[in-house]
VEXDREN-2710 file (C-alpha; in Angstrom, 1 decimal):
% VEXDREN-2710
k/r/px/py/pz
1/MET/17.6/4.2/14.9
2/SER/16.6/6.4/12.2
3/ASP/16.9/9.5/14.4
4/LYS/19.9/11.0/12.1
5/VAL/18.1/10.1/8.9
6/LYS/17.3/13.3/6.9
7/PRO/13.6/13.6/6.1
8/ASP/12.4/13.2/2.7
9/TRP/9.1/14.6/3.2
10/ASP/6.4/15.6/5.5
11/PRO/3.2/13.4/5.2
12/ARG/1.0/16.1/7.2
13/SER/2.3/19.4/5.3
14/GLU/-0.3/21.2/3.9
15/LYS/1.3/20.9/0.0
16/PHE/1.2/17.1/0.4
17/LEU/-2.4/16.7/1.7
18/ARG/-3.9/19.0/-1.0
19/ASP/-4.3/16.0/-3.0
20/GLN/-2.9/12.7/-1.5
21/ARG/-3.1/10.3/-4.2
22/MET/-1.2/12.7/-6.3
23/THR/1.4/13.1/-3.6
24/TYR/2.0/9.7/-3.1
25/ASP/2.2/8.6/-6.7
26/ARG/5.0/11.4/-7.3
27/MET/6.6/9.9/-3.9
28/ARG/6.5/6.1/-5.5
29/GLU/8.3/7.5/-8.7
30/CYS/10.8/9.9/-7.1
31/CYS/11.2/8.6/-3.3
32/PRO/9.7/5.0/-3.5
33/VAL/11.4/4.4/0.3
34/ALA/11.3/7.7/1.9
35/TYR/12.0/8.9/5.7
36/SER/9.8/11.1/7.6
37/GLU/10.2/12.0/11.5
38/PHE/5.9/11.3/11.7
39/LEU/5.9/7.9/9.8
40/GLY/9.3/6.5/9.8
41/TRP/10.2/4.9/6.9
42/SER/7.2/4.9/4.4
43/LEU/6.8/2.2/1.3
44/PHE/5.2/3.2/-1.8
45/ARG/6.0/0.5/-4.3
46/HIS/3.6/-2.6/-4.7
47/GLU/6.6/-4.6/-4.7
48/ASP/8.2/-3.6/-1.5
49/VAL/4.7/-3.4/0.3
50/THR/4.0/-6.9/-0.8
51/ARG/7.3/-8.1/0.5
52/VAL/6.9/-6.9/3.6
53/LEU/3.1/-8.4/3.7
54/GLN/5.1/-11.8/3.0
55/GLU/8.0/-11.5/5.1
56/HIS/6.2/-11.3/8.4
57/GLU/8.7/-12.6/10.6
58/THR/11.1/-9.6/9.7
59/PHE/8.5/-7.2/9.6
60/SER/6.1/-7.4/13.0
61/ASN/2.8/-6.3/13.3
62/SER/3.3/-5.5/17.1
63/VAL/3.9/-2.0/16.7
64/SER/2.1/-0.5/19.3
65/LYS/2.7/-0.5/23.6
66/HIS/-0.8/-1.4/23.7
67/ARG/-2.1/-5.0/23.4
68/SER/-4.2/-5.1/19.9
69/VAL/-6.0/-8.6/19.5
70/PRO/-5.0/-9.9/17.1
71/ASN/-4.0/-6.9/14.6
72/GLY/-0.7/-6.2/16.7
73/MET/0.5/-9.9/17.3
74/ASP/2.8/-12.1/15.6
75/PRO/2.5/-15.5/15.0
76/PRO/2.2/-18.0/17.2
77/GLU/0.0/-15.8/19.7
78/HIS/-1.5/-14.4/16.0
79/THR/-2.4/-17.7/14.8
80/ALA/-4.1/-18.7/18.0
81/TYR/-6.4/-15.6/17.8
82/ARG/-6.9/-15.6/14.1
83/ARG/-8.4/-19.2/13.9
84/ILE/-11.2/-18.1/16.6
85/ILE/-12.0/-14.8/14.7
86/GLU/-12.1/-15.8/11.1
87/PRO/-15.3/-18.3/11.4
88/TYR/-17.0/-14.6/12.7
89/PHE/-16.9/-13.9/8.7
90/ALA/-17.6/-17.2/7.4
91/ALA/-19.9/-17.5/4.5
92/GLU/-22.8/-18.8/6.6
93/ARG/-22.7/-15.9/8.7
94/MET/-22.8/-13.4/5.6
95/ASN/-25.6/-14.8/4.4
96/THR/-27.6/-14.5/7.6
97/PHE/-26.4/-11.0/8.0
98/GLU/-27.3/-9.8/4.5
99/PRO/-31.2/-9.1/5.1
100/VAL/-30.2/-7.4/8.3
101/CYS/-27.5/-5.3/6.4
102/ARG/-30.2/-4.6/3.8
103/GLU/-32.8/-3.3/5.8
104/ILE/-30.6/-0.6/7.4
105/VAL/-29.6/0.5/3.9
106/SER/-33.2/0.6/2.7
107/THR/-34.3/2.6/5.5
108/LEU/-31.3/4.8/5.1
109/VAL/-32.0/5.1/1.4
110/ARG/-35.3/6.1/1.9
111/ASP/-35.0/8.6/4.4
112/THR/-31.9/10.4/2.9
113/LEU/-33.7/10.4/-0.8
114/GLU/-36.6/12.4/0.4
115/SER/-34.4/15.5/-0.8
116/ASP/-32.9/16.0/-4.1
117/GLU/-29.7/17.2/-2.9
118/ILE/-28.0/15.5/0.0
119/GLU/-24.5/15.4/1.6
120/LEU/-23.7/12.0/1.5
121/ILE/-21.1/11.4/4.1
122/ALA/-22.8/13.1/7.1
123/ASP/-26.3/12.1/5.9
124/PHE/-25.9/8.5/4.6
125/ALA/-22.1/7.4/4.5
126/LYS/-21.5/7.5/8.2
127/PRO/-24.7/6.5/9.9
128/PHE/-24.7/3.4/7.6
129/ALA/-21.3/2.7/8.8
130/VAL/-22.1/2.8/12.3
131/ARG/-25.6/1.4/12.2
132/VAL/-24.3/-1.6/10.1
133/GLN/-21.6/-2.2/12.5
134/CYS/-23.9/-2.1/15.7
135/ALA/-26.1/-4.4/14.1
136/PHE/-23.4/-7.1/13.3
137/LEU/-22.0/-6.9/16.8
138/GLY/-25.6/-7.0/18.4
139/TRP/-25.2/-3.2/20.0
140/PRO/-28.1/-1.1/20.9
141/GLU/-29.4/2.0/18.8
142/THR/-28.6/3.8/21.5
143/LEU/-24.7/3.4/21.1
144/HIS/-25.0/5.1/17.3
145/LYS/-24.7/8.6/18.3
146/PRO/-22.1/8.1/21.0
147/LEU/-20.1/5.8/18.7
148/THR/-20.4/8.5/15.8
149/LEU/-18.9/11.1/18.3
150/TRP/-16.3/8.8/19.2
151/THR/-14.8/8.1/15.7
152/ILE/-14.7/11.9/15.2
153/LYS/-12.5/12.7/18.0
154/ASN/-10.3/9.5/17.6
155/HIS/-9.8/10.8/14.4
156/GLU/-9.1/14.3/15.3
157/ALA/-6.7/12.8/18.2
158/THR/-5.1/10.5/15.7
159/LEU/-4.1/13.5/13.3
160/ALA/-2.7/15.7/16.0
161/GLN/-0.9/12.4/17.6
162/ASP/-2.1/13.9/20.9
163/ARG/-1.2/10.9/22.8
164/GLN/-3.3/12.0/26.2
165/ALA/-6.2/11.9/24.2
166/LEU/-6.1/8.9/22.7
167/SER/-5.3/7.1/25.7
168/GLU/-8.8/8.9/27.0
169/LEU/-10.5/7.7/24.0
170/ALA/-9.3/4.3/24.3
171/ARG/-10.4/4.3/28.1
172/GLU/-14.1/5.8/26.8
173/PHE/-14.4/2.9/24.1
174/GLU/-13.6/0.4/27.0
175/GLY/-16.6/1.9/28.9
176/PHE/-19.0/1.1/26.0
177/ILE/-17.5/-2.3/26.2
178/ASP/-18.0/-2.9/29.5
179/ASP/-21.4/-1.5/29.5
180/VAL/-22.3/-4.0/26.7
181/LEU/-20.7/-7.0/28.0
182/GLU/-22.3/-5.9/31.5
183/THR/-25.6/-6.3/30.0
184/ARG/-25.1/-9.5/28.7
185/LEU/-24.1/-11.0/31.5
186/GLN/-26.8/-9.7/33.6
187/SER/-29.4/-10.9/30.8
188/GLY/-28.0/-14.5/30.6
189/ALA/-27.2/-14.0/27.0
190/LYS/-26.4/-16.9/25.0
191/PRO/-23.6/-17.1/22.5
192/GLU/-26.0/-17.8/19.7
193/ASP/-27.6/-14.2/20.3
194/ASP/-25.2/-12.2/18.7
195/VAL/-21.3/-11.9/17.6
196/THR/-20.1/-9.8/20.8
197/THR/-22.1/-12.5/23.4
198/ALA/-20.2/-15.5/21.1
199/LEU/-17.2/-13.8/21.8
200/MET/-17.6/-13.7/25.4
201/HIS/-17.5/-17.6/25.7
202/GLU/-14.6/-18.2/23.3
203/ARG/-11.6/-19.9/24.9
204/VAL/-7.6/-19.3/23.7
205/GLU/-4.9/-21.5/25.1
206/GLY/-7.5/-23.4/27.1
207/ARG/-8.9/-20.7/28.7
208/PRO/-11.3/-17.9/28.2
209/PHE/-10.8/-14.6/26.6
210/LYS/-9.9/-11.8/29.0
211/ARG/-12.4/-8.9/29.2
212/GLU/-9.3/-6.6/27.8
213/GLU/-9.2/-8.9/24.7
214/ILE/-12.6/-8.6/24.1
215/ALA/-12.8/-5.0/24.3
216/SER/-9.3/-5.0/22.0
217/ILE/-11.0/-7.0/19.4
218/LEU/-14.2/-5.4/19.3
219/ARG/-12.7/-2.1/19.2
220/ASN/-10.2/-3.2/15.9
221/TRP/-13.3/-4.3/14.2
222/THR/-15.6/-1.1/15.4
223/VAL/-12.5/1.6/14.3
224/GLY/-11.8/-0.2/11.3
225/GLU/-15.0/-0.9/10.1
226/ILE/-16.7/2.7/10.8
227/GLY/-13.9/5.0/9.4
228/THR/-12.8/2.6/6.5
229/ILE/-16.7/1.9/5.0
230/SER/-17.5/5.3/5.2
231/ALA/-14.7/6.5/3.5
232/ALA/-15.1/3.7/0.6
233/VAL/-19.2/4.4/0.3
234/GLY/-18.1/8.2/-0.3
235/ILE/-15.5/7.1/-2.9
236/LEU/-17.6/4.7/-4.8
237/ILE/-20.4/7.3/-5.3
238/HIS/-17.9/10.0/-5.9
239/TYR/-16.3/8.1/-8.8
240/LEU/-19.9/6.9/-10.4
241/ALA/-21.1/10.3/-10.2
242/GLY/-18.7/11.0/-12.7
243/GLN/-19.2/7.9/-15.0
244/ALA/-22.8/8.0/-16.0
245/GLU/-22.2/5.2/-18.4
246/LEU/-20.7/2.9/-15.7
247/GLN/-23.8/3.7/-13.5
248/MET/-26.3/2.8/-16.0
249/GLN/-23.8/-0.6/-16.8
250/LEU/-24.0/-1.4/-13.2
251/ARG/-28.0/-0.8/-12.8
252/ASP/-28.5/-3.3/-15.7
253/GLU/-25.9/-5.8/-14.6
254/PRO/-25.7/-6.0/-10.8
255/SER/-23.5/-9.1/-11.0
256/LEU/-20.6/-6.5/-12.1
257/LEU/-20.9/-5.0/-8.5
258/PRO/-18.4/-6.8/-6.3
259/ALA/-15.5/-6.3/-9.0
260/ALA/-16.6/-3.1/-10.1
261/ILE/-16.5/-1.8/-6.0
262/ASP/-12.8/-3.3/-5.3
263/GLU/-11.5/-1.8/-9.0
264/ILE/-12.8/2.0/-8.1
265/LEU/-11.2/1.3/-4.6
266/ARG/-8.2/0.2/-6.5
267/ILE/-8.1/3.3/-8.0
268/HIS/-8.8/5.9/-4.8
269/GLY/-8.2/3.6/-1.6
270/PRO/-10.1/4.2/1.6
271/LEU/-7.0/3.3/3.9
272/VAL/-4.0/4.9/3.8
273/ALA/-1.6/3.0/5.4
274/ASN/-0.4/0.4/8.1
275/ARG/2.3/0.0/10.3
276/ARG/5.1/-2.5/10.6
277/ILE/8.0/-2.6/12.6
278/THR/11.7/-4.6/11.5
279/THR/12.8/-7.4/13.8
280/ARG/16.1/-7.3/12.1
281/PRO/18.6/-5.4/10.1
282/VAL/17.1/-5.4/6.5
283/GLU/17.7/-3.4/3.1
284/ILE/14.7/-2.1/1.0
285/GLY/15.0/-0.4/-2.5
286/GLY/18.8/0.5/-1.6
287/ARG/18.2/1.8/1.6
288/ALA/19.1/0.2/5.0
289/PHE/17.3/-0.4/7.8
290/LYS/18.0/-1.0/11.6
291/THR/16.1/-3.2/14.0
292/GLY/13.0/-1.5/15.5
293/GLU/12.7/0.8/12.6
294/ARG/9.2/2.0/12.0
295/ILE/7.2/1.1/8.9
296/SER/4.5/2.7/7.2
297/LEU/3.0/0.6/3.9
298/ASN/1.2/3.1/1.9
299/TRP/-1.8/0.7/0.2
300/ILE/-2.9/3.9/-1.6
301/SER/0.3/4.1/-3.7
302/ALA/0.8/0.6/-3.8
303/ASN/-2.6/-0.1/-5.5
304/ARG/-1.6/2.4/-8.1
305/ASP/1.5/1.4/-9.4
306/GLY/2.3/1.5/-12.7
307/GLN/4.5/-1.4/-12.6
308/VAL/1.8/-3.8/-11.8
309/PHE/-1.6/-2.2/-13.1
310/GLU/-1.4/-0.9/-16.6
311/ALA/-2.6/2.4/-16.8
312/PRO/-3.5/2.2/-13.1
313/GLU/-6.1/5.2/-13.3
314/VAL/-8.3/3.4/-15.7
315/PHE/-11.1/1.7/-14.8
316/ARG/-11.0/-1.9/-15.7
317/LEU/-13.0/-5.2/-14.8
318/ASP/-10.4/-7.5/-16.2
319/ARG/-7.6/-6.9/-13.8
320/ASP/-6.0/-9.9/-11.5
321/PRO/-7.6/-9.4/-8.3
322/SER/-4.9/-11.2/-6.5
323/ARG/-2.7/-8.1/-7.2
324/ASN/-5.4/-5.8/-5.5
325/LEU/-3.9/-5.1/-2.1
326/LEU/-7.2/-3.5/-0.7
327/TYR/-7.6/-5.8/2.1
328/GLY/-3.9/-6.8/2.2
329/LEU/-2.2/-9.8/1.7
330/GLY/-0.6/-12.9/3.7
331/ILE/-1.4/-13.9/7.1
332/HIS/-2.6/-10.6/8.3
333/VAL/-5.0/-10.2/5.6
334/CYS/-8.1/-8.5/6.7
335/PRO/-10.0/-11.2/8.5
336/GLY/-13.4/-8.9/8.0
337/ALA/-12.9/-8.4/3.9
338/PRO/-16.2/-10.5/3.6
339/LEU/-17.9/-8.4/5.9
340/ALA/-17.0/-5.1/4.4
341/ARG/-17.3/-6.7/0.8
342/LEU/-20.9/-7.7/1.5
343/GLU/-21.6/-4.2/3.1
344/LEU/-20.6/-2.4/0.3
345/LYS/-22.2/-4.8/-2.5
346/VAL/-25.7/-4.2/-0.7
347/VAL/-25.2/-0.3/-0.1
348/MET/-24.3/0.2/-3.9
349/GLU/-27.6/-2.4/-5.1
350/GLU/-29.9/-0.2/-3.1
351/LEU/-28.7/2.9/-4.1
352/LEU/-28.9/2.4/-7.6
353/ARG/-31.9/0.4/-7.5
354/HIS/-33.8/3.6/-6.1
355/THR/-31.9/6.1/-8.5
356/THR/-32.2/6.9/-12.0
357/THR/-29.0/9.5/-11.9
358/ILE/-26.5/10.3/-9.1
359/GLU/-24.4/13.3/-10.4
360/LEU/-22.0/16.1/-8.1
361/ALA/-24.0/19.0/-7.3
362/PRO/-22.2/21.8/-9.4
363/ASP/-22.1/24.3/-6.9
364/LYS/-20.7/22.6/-4.0
365/LEU/-17.6/20.9/-4.8
366/PRO/-16.4/18.2/-2.8
367/THR/-13.7/18.3/0.1
368/ASN/-11.1/15.7/0.7
369/ALA/-11.0/14.1/4.0
370/ALA/-8.1/15.3/6.1
371/TYR/-4.7/12.8/6.7
372/PRO/-5.0/10.2/8.1
373/ALA/-8.3/9.6/6.5
374/SER/-8.9/9.2/2.9
375/GLY/-11.7/9.9/0.6
376/PHE/-14.2/12.9/1.1
377/SER/-15.0/14.9/4.3
378/THR/-18.0/16.6/2.4
379/LEU/-19.7/15.1/-1.0
380/TRP/-22.7/16.8/-2.2
381/LEU/-24.8/15.3/-4.5
382/ARG/-28.1/15.4/-7.0
383/ILE/-30.2/12.6/-7.2
384/GLN/-33.1/11.4/-9.0
385/GLN/-35.0/8.6/-7.9
386/THR/-37.0/5.9/-9.4
387/LEU/-40.6/6.7/-9.9
END
């Protein structure tokens, strides 16, 4: 194992966290395969990250002692669950959910834009992510506040690597799930009623889903969705606030939004990294890994790799979208990508449609989110509404 390897960096140090993107860019150029006691081996180059994603037999997704469905599984087990989950994000479901999503956004926009100056993250981005996820799963509005508080506590425990707190939070989330499932059982809910009830009626390998499997799926969807979507909304609006011409272009040509969103989030990714573990000895970038080595795939750095993206910090709509690792690659590519793309498209359409100008508040500088999050923890804006 890597216990005798000298650390190349400390991803939690204040020096590195001052500007995560700059740090990861620098690591990609000077130490693209880097060891730290906190993360194990971090990969920063697009080429290396892509290799790991494609060689899933060598780089396992089963990285946690806790069962994670299907994120923490490998084939053939992963294949069986993935086949069941993918239809939940099919085009028909997305088309059905779009008006629900748009109503949530429209209500938030109306309420938020009552003031000419807003703090986007707390007032809009986080409430949007929680409300839209609950709506997609069919969960009650009474869960909005508890889930918001839970995501904050989960982020703090993850940063502190507080195992006891993380275990307690896992049990707390399972309590949310138990209440949701019990309510459906008592009411005789049917699969067509909502996504959560539909999951309760799924079968894998000839047997019904276990309750802990349903809880794991819902936890993966909720934790990943709320944190990443709220970060993405902040990143998108922050970028456009500094690009008045692009703002106007996207208002005039909203059909450009899907490509523009993916490109902005390539430049500034909302998700920092994912984990893998080696199943056999392997070499990457001239460094030898033993079996059982921890690997961290740095999405932000890989998507800013100048060997793949010419002038990587420049916004361009003519890039090859297949090189963008925003939603991953290979058999573990994010199954919820269609939902995320729908939510971000709708939120940007509505925000641009209801405004004539979005600017950064000159007297309140944005504050960066703390690792392991990306984006911003506060983002003050001045907004002019449409008449």
